[in-house]
N, C-alpha and C positions, 0 to 999 in steps of 0.2 A: 912873202908867202903867208897865207892865213893859217891860223891855228885851229884845229878841229879836236873836239873832245871825243875820245874813243875809250870804251871800256873793254879791257882784255880779261877774259875769264879763263884761268888755266884749266878748269874742269871742261870747259867747252873745247879748248885746244886738245885736251887728252881724248875727248870723244871723237873729234875730227881725225886725229892721228890713228886712233883705233880703227875707225871705219876705212881709212885710206890704206892702212897696213893690211887689213883683212882682204880688201879688194886686190891687193898685190900678192896675195898668197902667204902672208905672214900670220902667225898666231901669237900676237902679243898678250902679255898679262897686264893686269891693272897697274902694277907698280912700274912696269916698263913704260907704259904710255904716260903715266903721271910724271916720271922722270923726264921724258921727252918734252912734255908740256912745260915743266919748270925750266929746262934748258932753253927752250924757245923763248920764254918770257925773259930770262936773264940775257939772252942774245939781243933781244929787242931793246932792253935797257942799255946794254953795253954799246950798241950802235946809235944810241940816242934817238931811236925811232919812237920810243915811248918814255914817259916819266912816271915813276911810281907815285901814286897819290897817297901822301902821308895821312890824310884824313881817313881814308879807307882802312888803313892799318889799325888805327885807333879804335874804330867801331867794332872790330872783330874780337 
């Protein structure tokens, strides 16, 4: 299997979840969708779907 570079942005995940939750009739607040985005990112790490880029952490 070939490896592909993917950039995962938790802010983008949060915006996506917000839009999808609103479409489904929910009224989430920012902290709730931020938590969902963080949980999603941690899930992807735990399942080895993604790897955290250590270089990216150092630049922030």
